[in-house]
C-alpha positions, 0 to 999 in steps of 0.5 A: 429500542429494537430499532436503536439496537439494529442501527448500532449493530449495523454501524458497528459492522460497517467498514469505515473508509480510510480517511486522510483527515482522520488519520493521525500517525501513531507514536513510535512506541505504538508502531513498535507494538503494531508492526513486526520488527521488519515492518518497523525497520523498513517503514520507519528507518528506510531499510530494505527487505530481502528480495524474493523472501517477502510476502508480495513479490509473487502475489497474483490475486486481484486487489489493492495494496495499502500502507501498513501504517496508515491504510492509505491506498497506494497500488493496484494489482492491475498495475503490478508486474514481475520485474524479476527483481524479487520485490513487488513492482508496479507501473503506477500508483493507484492514488497518486496523491498518496505517494511522495518521492524524494532523491536519496543518496544512501547507496552512493548513487542517486535514487528516487525514494517513494514514501506514503504521504500521510504516514510518511512510511518508506515504501521503496524506490521508483526507477525509469526502467519499467514497462510502457506506457509509464516507463516506471518501476515502482519497486516496493517493499512488501513489509511496507504494504498490506494487500486487500483482495478484491473480495474484501475491499468493501468490507475493509472500507475500500469499496470505491476501488471494487469497480476496478475489478468488475468486468468491462461492459461492451 
């Protein structure tokens, strides 16, 4: 009996990794309860938050950024840079397969929208004016993202990314 209780407590305290096969997008009603009005508007209606007035434009701690709706891993702080635009910007995705792009013409100009693959959340746009080596600027809305500091990666089920933040061995 004690062994069973220990197993149950261990399983209950272990973080479960994000699983694309298990993810099912919540209904609109559930998303409206889970997300702030701004998060809902940005992720579900492709709106844009105000520059310089968002959570992650000035975030400089090591960690990863995941989709606020699904939790799918999207970007790493190692690829983040200050684009001077007021939004968090990245050179490349952390997990390329979790990113979809499509052309939009919402502002009378052709742009490339960035969406998450599994939640289909609007994340922002990608531009060809970024730094080397990619030349890309993934300009994202903080409202679409959740930041997970490197210290919490394992506890939140993203332990596979912890190695990115370990010191290099000679």
